[in-house]
N, C-alpha and C positions, 0 to 999 in steps of 0.2 A: 425462429431456431429451436423451439421447444417441440416443432413437428420434424425437426432433421431427422433422417433414417438412423442416423449414428447413435441417438439415443434409444432407439428400438433395437438395433442389432448389438449393441454392446450392455442391454439391460442385465443379462445374466451376469456378465462378467465383473459389472459394476455392484453386483450383490442385491439387485432391486429385484422383485417378482411382478411387478406391475409397473403401470406408466406413472407419470407425474399428476399428481392433483391439480387441481385449476388455479388455485394461488400460486404453485412453484413454475407452474407453465408461463404464466403473466411475468413472474420475477425474471425467469430464464430471457424471455422476449426482450425485456427493458433493460436487462444488466450488461447484456452483449454490446450495445453501442456505447455505454460508460466504461467497460473494459477496452474497447479498441481505443477511445478518445483517451484514456488514461494510460496508455502504454508508451513507453520509451521506444522508441524506433530502434535504435542501436541494440539494445539487449533485451526487447521485447518484455521486459518486466514491467508490471502493473504499479503505477505510481499512488494510484489511489488509496486511502486506507478503508478500513471497514465502517468507520462512522460515516465517513463522505460519501460511500456508497450507499449506505442505508438512509441518508439525508437525501440524495439524489432520486432514490428509489419512491421516498415517499409523495403521496398524493397531496398536491397544493392547489390552494385555490388561486383567484386574479391576482390577487395581493402577495403571493409567495407564502402564504402561511399554511403549515403542515394540518391538513385535516384527515388524514389517515397514514399513520408514522408505521415504516417498515423499522423493525428492529435489528439492532446489530446482531443478535442471536441468529435471526433468520438467514441474515446475509451470511453469517459464518457457515452455516449448516449448507447453504446453497454454494459456496465455494468449495466445500469438502466434497460436495456431490459433484461438481464440474472436475474436481482432481481425480474423482475414481473413475470417470469415463474418458479421463486423459485430454480433455478439453483445454484444462490448464495444466501446468505442470509446477512442481516444487523446484525451487532453484538454490536452495541451502545445500552447501557442502557437509558433508559427515564432520569434518574436523573444525567446522566455524564454530565460535562460541555463540550460544544463543539464551545464554543466562547473565543478566548483569548484576554481578556480586556485589557493586557499590550500593545499587538501590533494592537490590533482591526482588527483581522482577526479569521477566522474560523479554527479549528483544521482539520486536515486531518481525513475524514471516511474511515473507515474500512470494509470491507467485508469479507466472508469465504463463503468457497464452502460447499453447502448444503449437507444433506443425498441422497437427488435427483440428486444433480449434481453427487456426487461419484458413485451412482447407474448406471447412463448414460454412465459414463467414462468406467465402467466395474470393479469397485473396490469391494471385498468382506468387506461388513458391519462389519460382525463380528472380523474378522482379523485387519481393521482398528481401531475398538474402544480399541481391545486388545493392539495395539501397541500403541495407543494415550494413554491409561491408563499406560503402563509402561513408556512412555515418561513424565507423568506426574508425576510419581512416583519417576523420577531420578532427579538428577541435572542438570539444563540444563539453560544456559545463565545468570546465577546468580539470575534466578527469582524466585527458590524454593530452601529453605534451605534443609540440609540434612536430609533424614528419614520425611519428613513432606508431608502428604497427601493433594491432591490438586484437585479439580473439574475443569472440563472445562471452567465453568463460572468465575471462581476465576483466573485461569490461565489467560483467555481472559483480566479480567478486570487489572492484573497486568500488562499484555503485553500493553493494551492501555495506562494505566498509564506511563509506562516507555517511550512509544512512544510520548506523550505528553511532557513528562519533557523534552526529547532529542529535541523535536520541539521549546519548549520555550528557552532552551541554545542557539539553534543555529540561532533563530530569534534575541535574544538579542545580540549574539556576532556580527550579521552583523549589527544590530543598531548601535554598537558601533563603528564599523568599518567605517560605511558609515558618521557618526557625525565627526570622527576624519577626514575623507577625506575631508569635506567641512570646516572645521575649518583649515586647512592645506593648502588648495588650492591656497588661494591668497599668502601665504608667500614665499620668496625665497627658493631656493633648499636646500642652507646650513642649515637655520633654519628649514625646514621641516624634514632632516635628524637628526638634533640634537633632535627636538621633538619626532621623531620616536624611537628614542634610549632611551630615557626617558621614552615613554609609555612602551616599551618591558621590560626595567627594573623593572618598577612597575608590569606589569601585567605576566610576565612569571616565572615560578620557576627557582631557582639557577642551 
């Protein structure tokens, strides 16, 4: 993929004066299969996060231990580069809230493989759109009601809203746990155990 003519033809438009260094060429070659395997067929959104991509791109030995780690920062820079070339596309709407005011953190940014990216991979876009529409018309992951017609834009919006909702829940649960840890740390073991038992009784279903 790093030798694809698109990367040469669009080099100046992407703001580059020369080709990729060898380490980036290797990352480009290895990240494309991960992007395809982690793509939701209906929305073309990439569901893998930066941490998972970095982990998958890292070199491992026979036992699965990482021997040469690819950092999340390097993967972020690579994603930004692919966005500049138009191989990936940002899917966030301008009116979508990207700031989590409760936790004072940004929500994760999501990208999708563009039509140019699919053509570079060798995908038949007509078949892809047909399969995408069939998937949109079906029930999948609880996002579409039976018999409901939905566009790619609407499906992406629902998917992003669901992901942000899940992020909020995860962050708030983590905040509650950390608050409880700080509160219980100075107490004796028996009191901590009793407090945890009370907490579980209140918070968990019967």
